[in-house]
Structures are given as structure tokens and as C-alpha cells.
N, C-alpha and C positions, 0 to 999 in steps of 0.2 A: 504493500500499500505506500503510494506515495504520501508524504508528510507535505502541507502547504507552509510557506514561509512568507512573512509580511515584508513587504519591500516597498519603497517609494517608487511612484510610477514614473517612467522615463517618458511615455507617450502621453498617457491622460492626465495631464497636470495643468494647473493655472499659476500657482506660485512655485510651491516645491514638491508637488506630488503626493502629498499625504493622504487627501481625501481619495485620489484616484488609485493609489495603493490599498486603501482600506477596501474601496470597492472593489478591485479585483479579488482581493483576497476573500472578501465575503460574498460576493457576486451581486452586488447591490450597486446600482446605478449611482455613480459618483455626484452626479448633481442633485440628489436626494441628501447625499452626507454633507454636500456643502451649505444645502439649505439649514440641515439640520446644525450642522457648526454654527452656521450666522445666528440662529436662533439661541443657541447656547452662549454666545458672544454677547448678544445682545441683552438677554435675562440675567446673565451673571455678573455683568459689567465686563467693559471691554478687557480690562487688564488681564484678568485670569484666563480667558480665551485664548489671548495673543499669547500669552506665557506658554500655555499648554501646547499651543501650535509650534512655537518655537523650539521646545522641549522635544516634540515629536520629530521635527526636523533632525536634532542631534541624536536621538534614540533610533529611530527608523532608519536602516542602513539603506542606499541607492541600491536599485537592481545591478547585479554585474553585467 
């Protein structure tokens, strides 16, 4: 059985490929993830959402 690994997307990206990579990993449309992320950023205050995104850039590796 092949194990799935989470990577930042090289092809489906707007800024760093985080939502594109999550969408590829979970078989979800990345546009829905981007809208969900936007709602999280708006309702949690802008700073925590942006900090979480920046952390994800450093934690999730690029696709080789």
C-alpha cells in the first residue's frame, strides 16, 4: 500500500502552494480550502491566520 505524503504543490499554488498541497493530499478542491482559510483568518483575527500560514510554509516541504 502506498503511503501519501503532504507536500506543497508546485503546480496548484497562489502564494506558496500550501492549500494546493493540502487539496492534493485530501482530494479536496483547493479553492474550497482557500475560502475556508480566508474565513479562519477573518474570524480569528488576521495575525494568527497569517502566522499559521507562515509556519506551514516552513513545516511542509516542497514536492521534490
